[in-house]
N, C-alpha and C positions, 0 to 999 in steps of 0.2 A: 446616232448623230445626236438626237436630241438628249439623250441620258449624259454624254460626256459634255457638251454644251451647258447642261446644268450644273455638274461638276465645276467647270471653269467659271462659271458665274453664280456660283452658290452664295446667297444673301446680298448680291451686288443690285438686285430688282431688274438687271440689264436683261429682259427676255426679246430683245428686237430680232433675234434670228427665229423663233416662233411668230412674232407678229408679223415679221416681213416675209415670211417664207413658209406660210399656213400648209401651203401644197406639200412641202416636204413630210408632213405628220400624214403617213401614208398605212400605218401600220393596221393592223387589222386585231380584234379580240383583245388578247393580254398585252400585245406589242402595244397597240393602241393605249392601252390603260396606262403601261410605264411611260409612254411620251408625254402624257398629259400629267400624270402624277409628278414627274420631274419639275415640273413648274412650281411647285412647292417648295423645293428646294432653293430656286432662285429669288424666291419671294420670301424666305422663312423669316420672320420676325416682323411682318409688314402689319401697320396697324388696321389695315382696312381690306382683309382678304376678299371678302365677299364682293367687292367692288372690281378688283381685279380679275375674278374668276366668274362675274356675270354672265358672261356669253357661253360658259362652258359646264357650269355645274346644272345638275337637273333641276326642273321647274316644277313646281308642284302641280301646276297647271296642266303639265303634259310629262310623259316620262322621259321626254328628248333630253341630251344631255350626256356629258363625258362622266364616265363612272370615275377615272382616274381624277377629275377634278375634285372629288370627296376626299381623295386621298390628298391631293394638294393642299387642299383647305386644312386638313389636318396637321400638315407639315408645317404651314404657314403659322398655326395657331400652337404648335408643339408645346405641351404642358401648361398653357394657360386656365384651361377648364373654363372656357367661354361658354356661358350658360345659352346663347343665342346657337352658337354653332352645335352644341350637344341638341338642342330642340330640333334643329334643321336636320341631324343624321336620324334621328328618331323615326322621323318621316318616312325612311329609306328603309329600315331594318326589315319589313314586310314586302318589300319588292320581288316582283317574280324575277328579275334578271340577279343571277349570280355575282355579275361584275359589280353591279349596283350595291348589293349587299356588302360584297366583298369592300369596297370602297368607303362605304359608310362606317362598316365595323373598324378598319385601320384607322381611319379619320377620327372616329370618336376616342379610339385608343390613344390616338396621338394626343388631340386635344385634352383629355381629361388625363394624361398620364401622370402619374403619381399621386393622383385625388384619392383613392381609396374608395371610391365613390360606392357603396352598395346599392343605392337607387341605380345607378347605371347598370351594376351587375344584373339586378332584377329584370331590366330592361333587355339585356343581352341574351339573359338564361334561355329564354324558348328557343333561340337557334341551335342550342346543341341539342335539340329533338328532332331537327330535321333530318332529312335523309339525302342531303347534300354535302359532301365532305368538304368541298370549298366554303360553304358559308358556315359549317361547323369549326373548320380552321381558322376563320378569319375572326368568328367570335371568341375562340381562344385566344389569340393575338391580342385583341380587342382587353380581354380582360388582363391578360399578361401586363400590358401596358398599364391600365389603369391601377393596378395593385402593385406596380413596379417600386 
């Protein structure tokens, strides 16, 4: 339901279904990731994505937060190559949670889409050597987006 709502409200900033019915977000693991990342479609192009996602983004003080919010941030900033967002994503590339690393890689790739940044590539490259296929895949997606 959350994904369908995001398609219907893409770019409108109308996230009232989510804000008024937080109990509907009941998925676990990757379903939960998708439900939160879909907020990025609703707010795509918004000028203050950190403010909108502040209660969902992982905090540097604690690892609590929603991995899907990292991808939502990338969707909201798609193609802007916002340095503040790039630095924020770098903090999560070495997290122990594969969902957090996945969200960070995809968000970073979306944010830096078409930038061709070798500096970002060098930061992502160590993820190719991990023993986790999901993390390797997300790093490849990020590189593909950066060099698209």
